[in-house]
NUTI-909996 format. One record per residue (C-alpha): residue number from 1; x, y, z; residue in one letter. Coordinates in nm, 3 decimals. Layout:
[atom NUM [X Y Z] "A"],
...
END
This chain:
[atom 1 [2.961 3.640 1.470] "M"],
[atom 2 [3.099 3.716 1.124] "S"],
[atom 3 [3.005 4.051 0.971] "S"],
[atom 4 [2.897 3.857 0.663] "R"],
[atom 5 [2.595 3.729 0.852] "Y"],
[atom 6 [2.266 3.914 0.794] "P"],
[atom 7 [2.226 4.214 1.021] "T"],
[atom 8 [1.911 4.061 1.172] "F"],
[atom 9 [2.077 3.729 1.264] "A"],
[atom 10 [2.059 3.818 1.635] "A"],
[atom 11 [1.678 3.834 1.610] "D"],
[atom 12 [1.675 3.476 1.479] "I"],
[atom 13 [1.900 3.349 1.758] "L"],
[atom 14 [1.675 3.522 2.012] "T"],
[atom 15 [1.373 3.341 1.868] "L"],
[atom 16 [1.558 3.007 1.886] "F"],
[atom 17 [1.629 3.064 2.254] "E"],
[atom 18 [1.272 3.173 2.328] "A"],
[atom 19 [1.134 2.860 2.161] "R"],
[atom 20 [1.379 2.622 2.330] "D"],
[atom 21 [1.559 2.535 2.007] "V"],
[atom 22 [1.924 2.425 2.030] "A"],
[atom 23 [2.154 2.599 1.779] "L"],
[atom 24 [2.351 2.334 1.591] "T"],
[atom 25 [2.650 2.349 1.355] "H"],
[atom 26 [2.719 2.105 1.071] "V"],
[atom 27 [3.018 2.084 0.838] "D"],
[atom 28 [3.017 2.277 0.511] "I"],
[atom 29 [3.167 1.976 0.328] "L"],
[atom 30 [2.916 1.690 0.321] "Q"],
[atom 31 [2.894 1.339 0.168] "P"],
[atom 32 [2.732 1.385 -0.171] "A"],
[atom 33 [2.538 1.059 -0.203] "D"],
[atom 34 [2.248 1.147 0.033] "P"],
[atom 35 [2.176 1.463 -0.166] "F"],
[atom 36 [2.209 1.286 -0.501] "L"],
[atom 37 [1.975 1.011 -0.383] "D"],
[atom 38 [1.711 1.210 -0.195] "M"],
[atom 39 [1.721 1.582 -0.264] "A"],
[atom 40 [1.527 1.596 -0.592] "G"],
[atom 41 [1.633 1.656 -0.951] "E"],
[atom 42 [1.620 2.036 -0.928] "D"],
[atom 43 [1.867 2.050 -0.638] "L"],
[atom 44 [2.088 1.771 -0.778] "R"],
[atom 45 [2.160 1.984 -1.086] "R"],
[atom 46 [2.288 2.271 -0.873] "R"],
[atom 47 [2.517 2.092 -0.625] "I"],
[atom 48 [2.890 2.164 -0.616] "Y"],
[atom 49 [3.064 1.825 -0.625] "L"],
[atom 50 [3.419 1.726 -0.536] "T"],
[atom 51 [3.611 1.420 -0.407] "E"],
[atom 52 [3.838 1.351 -0.113] "N"],
[atom 53 [4.172 1.170 -0.131] "E"],
[atom 54 [4.003 0.829 -0.115] "T"],
[atom 55 [3.767 0.905 -0.403] "G"],
[atom 56 [3.455 0.958 -0.189] "Q"],
[atom 57 [3.208 1.199 -0.350] "S"],
[atom 58 [3.162 1.514 -0.144] "L"],
[atom 59 [2.971 1.837 -0.195] "C"],
[atom 60 [2.941 2.184 -0.052] "L"],
[atom 61 [2.640 2.194 0.178] "R"],
[atom 62 [2.340 2.275 -0.050] "P"],
[atom 63 [2.083 2.273 0.233] "E"],
[atom 64 [2.062 2.192 0.603] "F"],
[atom 65 [1.795 1.926 0.656] "T"],
[atom 66 [2.001 1.625 0.544] "I"],
[atom 67 [2.322 1.738 0.727] "P"],
[atom 68 [2.129 1.804 1.051] "V"],
[atom 69 [1.967 1.460 1.030] "C"],
[atom 70 [2.301 1.290 0.958] "L"],
[atom 71 [2.457 1.472 1.254] "D"],
[atom 72 [2.169 1.363 1.478] "H"],
[atom 73 [2.214 0.999 1.373] "I"],
[atom 74 [2.594 1.004 1.417] "S"],
[atom 75 [2.562 1.141 1.769] "K"],
[atom 76 [2.289 0.889 1.857] "R"],
[atom 77 [2.101 1.174 2.016] "A"],
[atom 78 [1.776 1.115 2.199] "S"],
[atom 79 [1.441 1.239 2.071] "T"],
[atom 80 [1.228 1.443 2.061] "P"],
[atom 81 [1.478 1.715 1.982] "R"],
[atom 82 [1.462 2.051 1.805] "R"],
[atom 83 [1.763 2.186 1.614] "Y"],
[atom 84 [1.804 2.540 1.491] "G"],
[atom 85 [2.063 2.645 1.232] "Y"],
[atom 86 [2.194 2.962 1.074] "L"],
[atom 87 [2.462 2.947 0.807] "G"],
[atom 88 [2.565 2.938 0.444] "E"],
[atom 89 [2.450 2.701 0.174] "V"],
[atom 90 [2.602 2.665 -0.173] "F"],
[atom 91 [2.409 2.617 -0.496] "R"],
[atom 92 [2.437 2.717 -0.858] "Q"],
[atom 93 [2.157 2.970 -0.897] "R"],
[atom 94 [2.017 3.147 -1.199] "R"],
[atom 95 [1.917 3.459 -1.005] "E"],
[atom 96 [2.277 3.538 -0.907] "G"],
[atom 97 [2.510 3.433 -0.628] "G"],
[atom 98 [2.610 3.081 -0.538] "T"],
[atom 99 [2.657 3.131 -0.164] "E"],
[atom 100 [2.373 3.249 0.056] "F"],
[atom 101 [2.237 3.215 0.408] "F"],
[atom 102 [1.957 3.000 0.543] "Q"],
[atom 103 [1.808 2.965 0.888] "A"],
[atom 104 [1.556 2.709 1.007] "G"],
[atom 105 [1.440 2.455 1.260] "I"],
[atom 106 [1.432 2.075 1.230] "E"],
[atom 107 [1.190 1.907 1.473] "D"],
[atom 108 [1.283 1.539 1.516] "L"],
[atom 109 [1.108 1.257 1.696] "G"],
[atom 110 [0.778 1.410 1.804] "S"],
[atom 111 [0.512 1.138 1.824] "A"],
[atom 112 [0.227 1.388 1.778] "D"],
[atom 113 [0.268 1.464 1.409] "R"],
[atom 114 [-0.023 1.710 1.367] "P"],
[atom 115 [0.098 1.914 1.663] "E"],
[atom 116 [0.460 1.911 1.539] "A"],
[atom 117 [0.346 2.019 1.192] "D"],
[atom 118 [0.150 2.309 1.338] "A"],
[atom 119 [0.445 2.404 1.560] "R"],
[atom 120 [0.679 2.409 1.259] "S"],
[atom 121 [0.446 2.641 1.070] "L"],
[atom 122 [0.409 2.861 1.381] "A"],
[atom 123 [0.788 2.874 1.430] "D"],
[atom 124 [0.841 2.975 1.066] "A"],
[atom 125 [0.570 3.239 1.083] "H"],
[atom 126 [0.712 3.378 1.410] "A"],
[atom 127 [1.063 3.396 1.266] "L"],
[atom 128 [0.946 3.593 0.964] "L"],
[atom 129 [0.735 3.819 1.182] "T"],
[atom 130 [1.041 3.890 1.398] "A"],
[atom 131 [1.259 3.999 1.103] "V"],
[atom 132 [0.981 4.147 0.883] "L"],
[atom 133 [0.742 4.288 1.144] "P"],
[atom 134 [0.532 4.496 0.904] "T"],
[atom 135 [0.528 4.256 0.609] "E"],
[atom 136 [0.190 4.098 0.514] "P"],
[atom 137 [0.256 3.724 0.480] "L"],
[atom 138 [0.072 3.461 0.277] "T"],
[atom 139 [0.087 3.088 0.352] "V"],
[atom 140 [0.027 2.800 0.110] "T"],
[atom 141 [-0.005 2.448 0.251] "V"],
[atom 142 [-0.023 2.115 0.075] "G"],
[atom 143 [-0.026 1.755 0.188] "D"],
[atom 144 [0.148 1.474 0.003] "Q"],
[atom 145 [-0.022 1.221 0.234] "A"],
[atom 146 [-0.363 1.333 0.106] "I"],
[atom 147 [-0.241 1.296 -0.253] "F"],
[atom 148 [-0.106 0.947 -0.176] "E"],
[atom 149 [-0.439 0.853 -0.016] "A"],
[atom 150 [-0.628 0.967 -0.326] "V"],
[atom 151 [-0.398 0.768 -0.558] "L"],
[atom 152 [-0.435 0.458 -0.343] "S"],
[atom 153 [-0.813 0.494 -0.312] "A"],
[atom 154 [-0.842 0.521 -0.690] "L"],
[atom 155 [-0.676 0.179 -0.714] "G"],
[atom 156 [-0.393 0.293 -0.940] "L"],
[atom 157 [-0.103 0.049 -0.993] "P"],
[atom 158 [0.186 0.106 -0.755] "R"],
[atom 159 [0.424 0.190 -1.039] "G"],
[atom 160 [0.194 0.467 -1.162] "L"],
[atom 161 [0.147 0.596 -0.807] "Q"],
[atom 162 [0.526 0.629 -0.779] "K"],
[atom 163 [0.545 0.813 -1.110] "R"],
[atom 164 [0.280 1.059 -1.000] "L"],
[atom 165 [0.435 1.107 -0.655] "L"],
[atom 166 [0.774 1.182 -0.812] "R"],
[atom 167 [0.608 1.454 -1.018] "A"],
[atom 168 [0.412 1.599 -0.725] "F"],
[atom 169 [0.520 1.958 -0.667] "G"],
[atom 170 [0.585 2.026 -1.035] "S"],
[atom 171 [0.253 2.109 -1.210] "P"],
[atom 172 [0.411 2.070 -1.552] "E"],
[atom 173 [0.558 1.725 -1.482] "R"],
[atom 174 [0.243 1.608 -1.305] "L"],
[atom 175 [0.019 1.720 -1.590] "D"],
[atom 176 [0.251 1.556 -1.844] "A"],
[atom 177 [0.249 1.228 -1.647] "T"],
[atom 178 [-0.131 1.224 -1.625] "I"],
[atom 179 [-0.164 1.302 -1.997] "N"],
[atom 180 [0.080 1.023 -2.078] "E"],
[atom 181 [-0.171 0.767 -1.948] "F"],
[atom 182 [-0.484 0.910 -2.108] "R"],
[atom 183 [-0.443 0.698 -2.419] "T"],
[atom 184 [-0.249 0.382 -2.513] "P"],
[atom 185 [0.116 0.459 -2.579] "R"],
[atom 186 [0.364 0.344 -2.839] "T"],
[atom 187 [0.685 0.333 -2.642] "S"],
[atom 188 [1.029 0.333 -2.798] "Q"],
[atom 189 [1.155 -0.025 -2.768] "P"],
[atom 190 [1.436 -0.101 -2.528] "L"],
[atom 191 [1.767 -0.239 -2.656] "P"],
[atom 192 [1.731 -0.620 -2.687] "P"],
[atom 193 [1.970 -0.707 -2.402] "E"],
[atom 194 [1.793 -0.460 -2.167] "I"],
[atom 195 [1.449 -0.584 -2.274] "A"],
[atom 196 [1.552 -0.943 -2.202] "A"],
[atom 197 [1.674 -0.858 -1.852] "L"],
[atom 198 [1.361 -0.657 -1.775] "V"],
[atom 199 [1.147 -0.946 -1.897] "Q"],
[atom 200 [1.350 -1.185 -1.680] "K"],
[atom 201 [1.266 -0.961 -1.380] "D"],
[atom 202 [1.599 -1.019 -1.205] "D"],
[atom 203 [1.669 -0.684 -1.042] "E"],
[atom 204 [2.027 -0.762 -0.933] "A"],
[atom 205 [2.130 -0.873 -1.280] "E"],
[atom 206 [1.965 -0.568 -1.439] "L"],
[atom 207 [2.140 -0.330 -1.197] "V"],
[atom 208 [2.476 -0.495 -1.268] "A"],
[atom 209 [2.421 -0.462 -1.644] "H"],
[atom 210 [2.321 -0.094 -1.618] "V"],
[atom 211 [2.625 -0.023 -1.401] "E"],
[atom 212 [2.862 -0.194 -1.645] "S"],
[atom 213 [2.714 0.002 -1.936] "Q"],
[atom 214 [2.751 0.332 -1.748] "M"],
[atom 215 [3.116 0.257 -1.669] "V"],
[atom 216 [3.185 0.155 -2.028] "A"],
[atom 217 [3.037 0.484 -2.152] "M"],
[atom 218 [3.237 0.689 -1.901] "G"],
[atom 219 [2.939 0.794 -1.687] "H"],
[atom 220 [2.967 0.827 -1.310] "S"],
[atom 221 [2.765 0.571 -1.114] "T"],
[atom 222 [2.747 0.796 -0.807] "S"],
[atom 223 [2.667 1.139 -0.955] "A"],
[atom 224 [2.321 1.186 -1.101] "G"],
[atom 225 [2.099 0.880 -1.132] "R"],
[atom 226 [2.237 0.563 -0.978] "H"],
[atom 227 [2.218 0.224 -1.157] "P"],
[atom 228 [1.957 0.108 -0.902] "Q"],
[atom 229 [1.729 0.400 -0.987] "E"],
[atom 230 [1.768 0.348 -1.362] "I"],
[atom 231 [1.696 -0.025 -1.327] "A"],
[atom 232 [1.389 0.044 -1.113] "R"],
[atom 233 [1.250 0.284 -1.370] "R"],
[atom 234 [1.311 0.039 -1.653] "L"],
[atom 235 [1.110 -0.225 -1.466] "R"],
[atom 236 [0.832 0.026 -1.394] "E"],
[atom 237 [0.825 0.121 -1.763] "K"],
[atom 238 [0.757 -0.240 -1.858] "R"],
[atom 239 [0.475 -0.265 -1.603] "Q"],
[atom 240 [0.313 0.061 -1.719] "L"],
[atom 241 [0.351 0.028 -2.096] "D"],
[atom 242 [-0.001 -0.113 -2.143] "S"],
[atom 243 [-0.177 0.095 -1.875] "L"],
[atom 244 [-0.441 0.358 -1.958] "T"],
[atom 245 [-0.617 0.572 -1.698] "L"],
[atom 246 [-0.993 0.526 -1.681] "S"],
[atom 247 [-1.211 0.830 -1.742] "E"],
[atom 248 [-1.328 0.817 -1.379] "G"],
[atom 249 [-0.975 0.813 -1.236] "A"],
[atom 250 [-0.864 1.085 -1.476] "L"],
[atom 251 [-1.152 1.313 -1.379] "N"],
[atom 252 [-1.098 1.249 -1.009] "A"],
[atom 253 [-0.729 1.341 -1.037] "L"],
[atom 254 [-0.807 1.656 -1.233] "R"],
[atom 255 [-1.075 1.762 -0.984] "N"],
[atom 256 [-0.849 1.696 -0.686] "F"],
[atom 257 [-0.551 1.889 -0.823] "L"],
[atom 258 [-0.775 2.187 -0.901] "A"],
[atom 259 [-0.874 2.232 -0.535] "L"],
[atom 260 [-0.751 2.557 -0.379] "R"],
[atom 261 [-0.946 2.687 -0.079] "V"],
[atom 262 [-0.905 2.876 0.245] "E"],
[atom 263 [-0.766 2.648 0.514] "I"],
[atom 264 [-1.081 2.680 0.725] "G"],
[atom 265 [-1.293 2.514 0.456] "T"],
[atom 266 [-1.035 2.259 0.337] "A"],
[atom 267 [-1.159 1.960 0.541] "V"],
[atom 268 [-1.518 1.998 0.421] "D"],
[atom 269 [-1.399 2.052 0.063] "T"],
[atom 270 [-1.184 1.738 0.068] "L"],
[atom 271 [-1.463 1.533 0.227] "A"],
[atom 272 [-1.704 1.648 -0.045] "A"],
[atom 273 [-1.450 1.564 -0.315] "F"],
[atom 274 [-1.401 1.212 -0.175] "A"],
[atom 275 [-1.777 1.153 -0.159] "K"],
[atom 276 [-1.832 1.278 -0.514] "D"],
[atom 277 [-1.543 1.062 -0.639] "S"],
[atom 278 [-1.661 0.751 -0.452] "G"],
[atom 279 [-1.334 0.706 -0.262] "I"],
[atom 280 [-1.237 0.689 0.106] "A"],
[atom 281 [-0.946 0.897 0.240] "I"],
[atom 282 [-1.067 0.908 0.601] "D"],
[atom 283 [-0.737 0.837 0.779] "Q"],
[atom 284 [-0.538 1.101 0.590] "A"],
[atom 285 [-0.824 1.349 0.627] "L"],
[atom 286 [-0.838 1.289 1.003] "D"],
[atom 287 [-0.467 1.377 1.033] "E"],
[atom 288 [-0.529 1.684 0.818] "F"],
[atom 289 [-0.811 1.801 1.047] "E"],
[atom 290 [-0.603 1.744 1.362] "K"],
[atom 291 [-0.324 1.959 1.214] "R"],
[atom 292 [-0.570 2.235 1.131] "N"],
[atom 293 [-0.700 2.232 1.487] "N"],
[atom 294 [-0.344 2.244 1.622] "A"],
[atom 295 [-0.264 2.534 1.389] "T"],
[atom 296 [-0.556 2.732 1.532] "V"],
[atom 297 [-0.424 2.670 1.885] "K"],
[atom 298 [-0.072 2.774 1.783] "S"],
[atom 299 [-0.188 3.127 1.716] "G"],
[atom 300 [-0.094 3.147 1.348] "V"],
[atom 301 [-0.347 3.378 1.180] "P"],
[atom 302 [-0.561 3.174 0.942] "L"],
[atom 303 [-0.677 3.468 0.725] "D"],
[atom 304 [-0.398 3.426 0.468] "N"],
[atom 305 [-0.354 3.046 0.472] "I"],
[atom 306 [-0.472 2.854 0.168] "H"],
[atom 307 [-0.472 2.481 0.098] "Y"],
[atom 308 [-0.364 2.389 -0.255] "D"],
[atom 309 [-0.416 2.019 -0.335] "A"],
[atom 310 [-0.152 2.026 -0.610] "G"],
[atom 311 [0.108 2.213 -0.409] "F"],
[atom 312 [0.437 2.038 -0.332] "G"],
[atom 313 [0.804 2.126 -0.304] "R"],
[atom 314 [1.085 1.993 -0.531] "P"],
[atom 315 [1.261 1.776 -0.271] "L"],
[atom 316 [1.216 1.400 -0.286] "D"],
[atom 317 [1.219 1.339 0.089] "Y"],
[atom 318 [0.885 1.501 0.180] "Y"],
[atom 319 [0.611 1.264 0.292] "T"],
[atom 320 [0.316 1.468 0.422] "G"],
[atom 321 [0.249 1.827 0.527] "F"],
[atom 322 [0.423 2.085 0.304] "I"],
[atom 323 [0.415 2.463 0.328] "F"],
[atom 324 [0.559 2.787 0.195] "E"],
[atom 325 [0.533 3.141 0.330] "I"],
[atom 326 [0.575 3.438 0.102] "G"],
[atom 327 [0.505 3.804 0.042] "S"],
[atom 328 [0.311 3.969 -0.238] "D"],
[atom 329 [0.619 4.188 -0.296] "R"],
[atom 330 [0.834 3.889 -0.396] "L"],
[atom 331 [0.763 3.616 -0.650] "S"],
[atom 332 [0.982 3.361 -0.468] "Q"],
[atom 333 [0.894 3.209 -0.130] "P"],
[atom 334 [1.060 3.330 0.189] "L"],
[atom 335 [1.014 2.999 0.374] "V"],
[atom 336 [0.972 2.640 0.262] "G"],
[atom 337 [0.916 2.340 0.482] "G"],
[atom 338 [0.739 2.013 0.545] "G"],
[atom 339 [0.734 1.663 0.690] "R"],
[atom 340 [0.992 1.394 0.605] "Y"],
[atom 341 [0.915 1.081 0.807] "D"],
[atom 342 [1.119 0.838 0.594] "R"],
[atom 343 [1.433 1.047 0.561] "L"],
[atom 344 [1.622 0.950 0.878] "L"],
[atom 345 [1.568 0.578 0.816] "T"],
[atom 346 [1.702 0.619 0.461] "L"],
[atom 347 [2.003 0.803 0.605] "L"],
[atom 348 [2.083 0.511 0.836] "G"],
[atom 349 [1.883 0.558 1.158] "A"],
[atom 350 [1.819 0.224 1.330] "K"],
[atom 351 [1.465 0.322 1.425] "E"],
[atom 352 [1.193 0.529 1.263] "T"],
[atom 353 [1.228 0.897 1.357] "I"],
[atom 354 [0.956 1.130 1.229] "P"],
[atom 355 [1.068 1.476 1.127] "G"],
[atom 356 [0.936 1.812 1.016] "V"],
[atom 357 [1.115 2.139 0.953] "G"],
[atom 358 [1.159 2.454 0.748] "F"],
[atom 359 [1.423 2.679 0.594] "S"],
[atom 360 [1.421 3.056 0.549] "V"],
[atom 361 [1.595 3.220 0.251] "W"],
[atom 362 [1.764 3.506 0.435] "L"],
[atom 363 [1.883 3.684 0.120] "D"],
[atom 364 [1.521 3.724 0.014] "R"],
[atom 365 [1.428 3.851 0.359] "V"],
[atom 366 [1.714 4.100 0.340] "E"],
[atom 367 [1.598 4.229 0.001] "S"],
[atom 368 [1.253 4.303 0.145] "L"],
[atom 369 [1.401 4.476 0.448] "R"],
[atom 370 [1.619 4.693 0.226] "E"],
[atom 371 [1.323 4.784 0.007] "A"],
[atom 372 [1.131 4.898 0.317] "R"],
[atom 373 [1.414 5.117 0.447] "S"],
END
């Protein structure tokens, strides 16, 4: 093993072996499009892009989840399967350094989602405990599926639901999106040719026009937002221009996003919220309760776990359970993870493969270890 690896890397590999996790290796150079399409705006801004000799967009590996899933698909591996990784990722970062180490586990194909979610949290907690044995840890969990269930139960238009889901995980963006629909809006008119195509509602023609305009202006159609995404948002804008949130829906959203409770009381709190708001979220709440029960059985201490209804993570591929583990001595999280049931299908898998996983920022772990020594 390279001396550049963290000194505690052996402890991580020992945990992988003890938990029957296969160590996997993926290439540092990766196709860029999956990250540009699915990784979220925050990560897209920090990716190192390049091209190969055929003009294909490539990037230095900015995270492991997408490469591990692509590798699983290319090998046509059977499921369920658990992959562990330990290696470098490359991002432009404000806090210094563009190359740092991550470790984590991706759990693919488990049919029992609540149990797999609980196992992922338990694996992450065990890994941190192994490398920071005396560090008090705090856990924050969220659930995008609960948020989706609330939006659906409130009867919001699908376009608005998508807008709110895209903002989930960023309190500022989410608050701005909600405020945008409190009152009627006076939108800046679209250019006449764009407005005509949006009114015509021919998606293929609109995408072709957007692409031709991007090329004419010298913009890349593969880096940043793709023509399909721009066209989709233009169509959504037309649908939402005349929409205003009712007072009841607005209050329900505000009340939901303000919920932050100990995990042991979260089910009762959510059930009370749904009753007070006159909505039904029974199916999502049942999955939530099953996960809580599985978490208890996994042995993760519940004392420092809180459920935050507005908590999310800035990656577009999450679909349900989301979590972070941190320390009071550090403002940034040590671990981030969650469920991504649609990701493998979007990456080209021929069948639906559920997935959940987490990543550990090993440079942050190392800084805490050094401060203790």
